[in-house]
C-alpha positions, 0 to 999 in steps of 0.5 A, a space after each residue: 499499499 502506498 502513502 494515502 493520496 487525496 483523489 478526485 473524480 470528474 466526467 468529460 463528455 465526448 463525442 463518443 461517450 462519457 468519460 471518467 477521470 480520476 486524478 489528484 493535484 498533480 497527475 491523472 490516474 485513470 481516464 476510461 469510458 464511464 460505461 466500461 464493464 469492469 470500471 467499478 473494479 478498476 476504481 476499487 483497485 485504485 482506491 485500495 492502492 492509494 488508500 483513498 476515497 474519490 471525491 468529485 471535484 476539480 483541479 488544475 489537472 482536470 482542467 488541463 485534461 478537459 481542455 486537451 480532450 475537447 481539442 483532441 476531438 476537434 482534431 486540434 491536438 495530437 500529443 497530450 501534455 497532461 501528466 499521468 501515472 502508468 500503473 501495472 506490472 513491469 511488462 505492462 509498463 514496458 508495453 504502455 510506454 512503447 505504445 506512447 511512441 505510436 504517432 498520431 494518425 498512424 497504426 502498428 500491429 500487436 506483432 510490430 509492438 512486440 518486436 519493438 519491445 524485444 520479443 517478437 513471439 509475445 503478441 498475445 502478451 502484448 494484447 493483454 497488457 494493452 487491455 490493462 490500459 487505464 489511460 484511454 486516448 492518452 496512451 493510444 491503445 486504439 492505434 494498435 490493429 491486427 497484422 491483416 489491418 483489421 481493427 482487432 479488439 478494444 475494451 470500450 467497443 470496436 465502434 469507438 476504436 473505429 471512430 478514434 482512428 477516423 478521427 486520426 485519419 486512418 483508413 481501416 477495414 
């Protein structure tokens, strides 16, 4: 268990659904779609890990994130500057940090990402690590597709993934 941290939450309405942001005064801890199936478990895990209740409130981090999300959906922001925490196992952190290097408007396959982290045979493990991403859009898991250029999976729905890629001008099957 870590030091007790005061966490806050706030909702952001986007063109593809309502999102929930959990943050403190310094960084973001979670950004997910509010209708995600296992969201309650993720929030409970966060509360336990940081020994915190989560209150609805506003901070400078939320204001920055909200502004950046609005700009992103208008096609006016390609790289987020809101600070955030990458949580997970060492392997998950390795995958998610590599995922941050996939540029706006580009896609790569699960296999290509596995090669980038130095293990070309770990496509399945890479896909599982991506599925644990708690920073949707900021860590662009929507930019990872199958080797045959089909969409692959997305925890919050294939239609949302398609819309995010369309926003970023991707041609998809």
